[in-house]
C-alpha positions in Angstrom: 40.5 11.9 -2.2 39.6 13.4 1.2 36.1 14.2 2.6 36.7 17.9 1.7 37.1 17.1 -2.0 33.4 17.3 -2.6 33.4 18.2 -6.3 35.8 15.3 -7.1 33.8 12.9 -5.0 30.6 14.0 -6.7 32.0 13.3 -10.1 33.3 9.9 -9.0 29.9 9.1 -7.5 28.1 10.1 -10.7 30.4 7.8 -12.7 30.1 4.9 -10.2 26.3 5.1 -9.8 24.8 6.2 -13.2 21.1 6.6 -13.2 20.9 7.1 -9.4 19.0 10.2 -8.3 21.3 11.8 -5.7 18.4 13.4 -4.0 17.1 10.0 -3.0 20.3 8.6 -1.6 20.3 8.4 2.2 23.4 9.4 4.2 24.2 5.8 5.3 24.5 4.7 1.6 26.2 7.9 0.6 28.9 7.4 3.3 29.5 3.8 2.3 29.7 4.7 -1.4 32.2 7.5 -0.8 34.4 5.2 1.3 34.3 2.6 -1.4 35.4 4.9 -4.2 38.8 4.1 -5.8 41.2 6.7 -4.6 39.4 7.6 -1.4 41.9 7.5 1.4 40.4 9.5 4.3 39.3 8.3 7.7 35.7 7.1 7.4 35.0 8.4 10.9 35.9 12.0 9.9 32.7 12.6 8.0 29.6 14.2 9.3 26.2 15.4 8.2 27.5 18.7 6.9 30.1 17.0 4.7 27.6 14.4 3.4 25.2 17.2 2.6 27.9 19.1 0.7 28.8 16.0 -1.2 25.2 15.2 -2.0 24.6 18.8 -3.2 27.7 18.7 -5.4 26.4 15.4 -6.9 23.0 17.0 -7.5 24.8 19.9 -9.2 26.9 17.5 -11.3 23.7 15.6 -12.4 22.2 18.8 -13.7 
């Protein structure tokens, strides 16, 4: 997975962190959780606020 795979990342986060409200996750934790996902193989330094926002929104959509 790469940073741009927001939907795939959101599904993986929902599976890895059931019961977590994605609206309450701060970007520091979100960044760490994404980089810890099995199959994630992108440069941790390549993310930014816009990418993390997109991932968080996709996770919110997945949770609904």
